[in-house]
N, C-alpha and C positions, 0 to 999 in steps of 0.2 A: 273722655275725650282726650285726644293727644295734644301735646304741646306743639309749637310750630317748628322747633328744632328737630323733634323726631318726625314731624311731617316732611321736612326737607331730606333727612337721612333716609327715610322710606324711599323717596324717589330716586335717590343715589343708588339704593340696593335694588330696586325695580329695573331700572335701565340706566346704568352709569354713563353709557355712550350717547344717550339721547341729547340732542342739541337744547341747551338750556337757556343761553341768553346771547344776544348779538347786539353788538354796538360798534358800527363802523368795521374796522379790522378785527375787533375782538370777537371771537366765536368760541364759547366754552361749552363743553358737555357737562353733565351733572357731576361727574367724578372730578372734573378739573375745577368747577366752580366751588365744589366743596373744599378743595384744597386751598383756593383764595379765601374763602370764607373762614377756613381755619386759621390762615395767616392773619387776618384782621382781628379775630378773637384774641390771638396771641399779642397783637398790638394793643388792644384793650386792656389786657392783663398787664402788660409791661407798663401802661401809662397809669396803673393804679385804679383803674375804673372797675367797679365791682358790680355784681347782681344787685338790682334794685336803684342803681344809680340812673340819672337821666343824662341822655347825650342828644344835643341839638344836631340836627343836619339841615344845612342850607344848600340843597343841590338840585340840579336839574336831573331829567331821567336819563342818566348815564350809568354804565355798569357798576360803577363805584358806588353809586348811591343804592343800588339793589343789593349789592354785596354787603353794605354797612347795615342795611335792613336785616338780612338774614343773619349777619354776625350777632347783632344784638338779640335775636330771638334764641340763638344757641346760648349766648353768654348770660341771659337773664337780666341784660341792661334794657332800659326803658327808652326807646327811640322817640324823639320829638322832632319830626320833620316840619320845617317852616318853608313858605313861599320863598323862592330864591329872589324874588322882587321885593321882599319886605323891606320896610323903611328901618333906619337905625333905631327909632323909637319903639317899633314892634319887636325887632330882635332883642333889644334891651329888656323890654317887658316880658317877653316870653322866656329868655333865658333865666332871669331872675325869679320870675313866677314859678317856673319848673325846677329851680335850684340845680341847674344842670352843672355837670362836672366838667363838660367839654362840649365844644362846637366844631364841627366838621363842615368845611365850606370850600367852594371854588372861586374863580376869578371874578365872576359876575356879581356876587354880592359882597365883595371883599370890602369895598368903600363904606357900604352901610354898616358892616360889621365893625370896621375900624372906627367908625363914628358913634358906635353904640355905648362906648365907655365901659366895656365889661372889665371887671377887676381880675387881678392876677391869679385868683383862685380857679378861673375858667381856663382849661387847656384848649389851646387852638391847634386844630389839625387841618392843614391846607392841601389842596389837590393841585392847583396851578400856580399859586403865588407863593413866594416866600415871605415870612414874617418873623421878626426877631423872637426867639423863645418858643415858636411853633414847631410842631412835628409835622412830617409829610406823610400823607396817606399812602404814598407810594413805598415808603419805608416799611410801613406796616404790611404791605402786600408781599414784601421781600422776607418776611419771618419764616423760617423753616420750622413749621409747626406740625405736631402730630395731628391726625384727623380729629377734628373736634367733636365731642359728643354733646348732647343736650344737658343743660344745666338748670332749666327752668320747667316747672310744671304747668299744666293746663290752667290752674287758677292763679299763676302769676301774672303781672302786668306785661303786655307786650309793647304798647306804644301809647303816646299821647298826642292826639290830634288838636289843634287849635281852630276854634270856629273863626269865621272871617271878622267878626266884631265890627259890623257896619255901623251900629248906633252906640257901642260901648266898647270896653276893652275885650280883646279876644278871651274866650273861655276854654280852658283845658278839658279835653274829653279823654280821660283814661280808659283804655280797652284791654281786657285780659286775653290771653292765648286763646282760651276756649270760644270766647265770642268772636275773636278774629277768624279762628278756623271754622266755626259754624257759618259765618257769613260767606266765606270762600266756598264752602260746600253748597251752600244755597244758590250762590252765584252760578256755580256750574250747573246744577240741576235746573234752575229757572231759565238758563240761556241754552241748555242742552249741548253744552260743550263735549267734544269727544276726546278720547286719549290722543295726546300729541298735539293738542290745539295750538294754533300759532297766532299771537296776539300781539297787536301794535301797541307798545308801551308808550303811549303819549300822554294819557291823563297823568298829572304829576303825582309823585309819590308822597307829597304832603296831602293828598286828597283822597278820600275813601275810595273813589272809583279807581285810582291808580294802584292803591294798595291791594285792592281786591283782585284786580287783573293779575298782579305779581303773585300773590298766594295761589290763586286758581291755577297758574302755569305749573306750580311744583306738584300740586295735587294730581295733575293729569300728565306729568313728564312732558309739558308743553314748552314752547319756546316764547321767550319775552324778547321782543324785537325793540330795542330802544330808540325813541325819537326824542332827544333831549329837550329841544324847544320846537314847538309846533310849527310847521311850514307845510302848506297844502302840497305844493309840488314834491317835497321830499316824502311826505306821507304817501303819496301816490306812487313814487318810485319804490319805496319799501313794500308796499302792498303787492306790486307786481313781482319784484325781485325776491322776496322771502316768502311769497304765496301765503299771505295772511288770509286765514280763514274766519276771524271774527273781529269786528269792531265794536268798541264800548267807548262812546264819546258823548260830550255835550252837544246840544243841537247846533250851536255856533260852528264848532269844528266841521260837523257834518255839511253844513252850509257852504263853508270855504272850500271843502273837498270837492263836493258835486258841482260847484260853480266855477272851479278852477279851469283855465283854458286847456290844461293837459288832461282833463278827465276823460274826454271822449276818446282820446288815442291811448288810453292806459288799459291794460287788461285787469279788471277787477273780478274776473269770474271765480277766483279762489275764495271770495268773500261770501260766505253762506248765511252768517248771523250778524244782524245789526242789533245793537243795544244802546239805548240812550238813558241819561239820567241827569240830575243836576238843575233841569229847567224843563218847562213844557216845550213841546215841539208844534209849531203851527201846522195847520192843515196842508198849507201849500208845500212846506218842506217834506212832510210825510208823503205826499204824493210824488214829489220829485225823487226822493230816495227809493221808493217803492218801484218806480218805473226804471231808475238807473241801475239798481242792484238786482231786482227781482229775488230777494233773499228767500231762504227757506224758512227763517224766523226773523220777526221784527218786534223787538221787546222794549216796552216802556218801563223802566225800573225806577220806583219812587221810593226813596229813603234818605237817609241823613248820616251825618258823622256819628251821632249818638246811637242811632239803631239803623244798622246798614239797610235792611229791607223793611219797608212798610207794605208796600203792594206791588203786584206784577201784573202787567197786560202783555200777553205774549203774541197778539195780533194786533199791533198798534194802528196799522192803516185801516183795519175793519171797523174800527170804532174810534175816530179821531178825538183826542183830548182825553180818553179814558185811561186811567191809572190802574185799572183793573180791581183785583181783589187781593186780600192779605196774602202775604208771601209765606213760605213753608214753615217759617219759625216765628210767625207774628199773628196778631189780632188787632184789627184796626177798626175804629168806628168814628163817626161824626157826631159831636155834641153841639148844642146851642152856643152861639158866641159868647154868651155870658154865663155859661155853665161854671159851676165851681167844682164839679167832679165829672166822672165819666158815665155815670149811672143813667143819665137821661139823655136819650138819643135824639138827634134832629130827624124830622119827618123826611120821607123821600123827596128829593129835589129842594129841600131846604138847605141853605148855606149855613155852615157853621164851622167850628174848629176841628181839625183831624187830630186825634189821639191815638196812641199806640201802646200795647201792653209792655210793661217793664220786665215781666218775666220771661219774655221771649229769648231764645238762645243767643241772639245776636245783639242784645241790648247792653248799653253802658249802665252803670250804677249811680251816676252822679258826676257833677262837675268837680274839677280840681280846685278845692279850697274856695268854693263860690256857694256858700249857704243861701245866699240872696237868690241866685239863679235856680238852685235846686227847689227852693220854695215856689218859685213861679212856674217851673216847667214839671215838676214831679209831684203829683197828687193821687194819692189812694192806689198806688201801684201802676199808674198810667202816666205816660209821657205826653205832655201838652206841646204839640210840635210848633204852634204859632202859625201853621199853614191853614188857610180856609178852603173849603171844598163842600162837595154834597155827593150823596149816594143816589144814583138814579133808581128807576123803578125795576131795572134788571138786578140792582145789587152792586153795580160797578161805581167805583170811586172817581170823581173828577175834581182835580185840584184847581182851584181858582186864583190863588195867590197867597199873600201872606196877610195876617190880621193887620198889620201896620200899613199894607198897600191898599187896603180897602178904601175905595172912593165913595165918600157920601156926599151925594149931589142932590140938592133939593129934597133932602130927606130920605132919599133911595140909597140902598147899598148897591155899588156897581162894582164888579170885578174886572180887572183889566184883561185877563187871559182870553175870555170869549171875543172880546172885541178885537184883540190882536190876531187870533186865529182867522177871523173873517177878512180882516184887511190883508193878511198875508196871501190870501187867494187872489187878489187882484195881480193881473199879470205885470204891472209896472211898479209894483211894490217889492223892494228887495228885503228890509226888515222894518219892523215896526215895534214901537213901545208905548204903551198907553198909561198915563198917570193922571192924577187930579192936581190942578193948579187952583191957587187961591182965587176966589170970585166973590165980589161983594153981594151979589144977588144969590147965587147958588151955593155958596159956602166952598164948594170945589167944583170945577167944571172939567168934564172929561175932555182930555186933550190927547191926541195921537201925534207921537213923534215918528216921522216916517223917512227911511233912506230909500230914495227912488231908484229903480232899475231903468226906468225910462221917463219920457215925459208924461207927467200926470198932474192934474190941478187939484185944489182943494175941493172945488165943486164936484169933480169927478168921484172923488173918493167919498164925498157926502152922499152922492147919488148912490154909490155903490152900497153904502150902509143903510140908506133908506130902503132900497130894493132888496131887503134881506130879512131874516128872522130875527134880527136884533130888536129888542124892545126899544121903543122911541127914547126913553129916558137913558139908555145906554149909549146912544149915538154920540160920537165925538163932536163936541161943539167948536173945537179949535184943531187945526192940523199945522203942525211945524215941520218943515222940511229941513233935514239935518245931514251932514257928512258923514257922520258915524253914530251909532247907538252905543253908549257907554256900557262897557261889560268888565267884569273882574277877570282876572288871569285864567280862570278856568271856564270862562264863558257865561257866567251868570249875569243877567241884566242887572244894571245899577240905576233902579228908578230914582234913587235919591239924588242923583247927579242932575237928572232932568228937572226934578223939581227945584233944585238949587240953582238952576240956570247954567249948569256946567256942561255946556255943549256948543258946538260950532253950527250955526245956521248954514244951510246950503245956499250956494249963490243963486 
């Protein structure tokens, strides 16, 4: 298996004049981008940062962030990309946990970084703001450097992603060059991207979906079109202007794009492949996207930071809710919820926990200095995902939620995803999230939080659920109309905020 530096160098040699990256007025071919990457490696060298060191990046999807990513791959430096919206507490934790030598950041997170109380041993490198004692990334780009050659091997560490840490401190997920490259190759094959693919680079580069899009472009001499901060109108402008041919987004972003007032007047005919991951997509949104784009391929990719691909469903509208079957580099099964190992499988249509083989080419090898997390998730060569689901009679996987999201109401296990998908089909429902709220009689009562598209009442939604194939015990007993459904920066539903009462009721 090649390392990632050699992977990029191969792209330069294949087609040095192919357009590699676009960010506003910046348009670089592979040869020019390699020169910029070489300069940044020289900047790392001059700063005393060596192979095996950790460098934290707190950047939006701009060309400098992508350049830093590739520079670290050439130099053998381990990149630690963080959410640019991270709090001072999270920045401080991750920088110290990773023992980072440097932090590279722009203006948006500068206040949080200043408040993080980082000691003088951490070098600050800034893009847009000046800080006493800090270096400027623009100065690194000015280095007159010889074309850099790869210094890392396939078994060296590439980067360390941090999990979101919704219930505890974030966990570091170190990944090797070979696992990153294998995941990118699988991403290309499973989405059937062609040479020269043009990708909208909107999924953040601190997220596994964004990293995969970036790496896949280099393998295909494709173009990575940066969208630093998601904006549906700007996304539509870039799709039309740059003739984007594939979209790989979380469902929330698709929802915002297809419902934007500019969508009808935008030429999106260049888009032939739709892919989504990060969360389940409702039946209603699947139908809307299929009608709006008429894509050649519509892929549901189910995976994680730890193991990029679990399963693939390459005709998502044909079987709504299906996550498909194991990906090219993986083997996945469902075990009973109380299973201690992966040897006993759940029966067809029996809900259990989803587990994935750790021997897969895309898999991580354990969390960064978290033996407690390893003991919980890594058992007998399998990764226990914490996701719930079932395999139907055809052998297709359906993901129903998280073990922690399971609603136990009146002694029955209720998964929220099926209810959300049904409610999403109501023409006056824009978005919906289902959680279990405390109830003296039922333990937890199934509650639907609804953002309305039009006028609809609780009684009408209850009737909609009664006249469906939902089992009676799964029907929501309460409906709450809200202004917004809370989500993470990458569009993941934050049910914990709803259960904690952190929402704004609709008038």
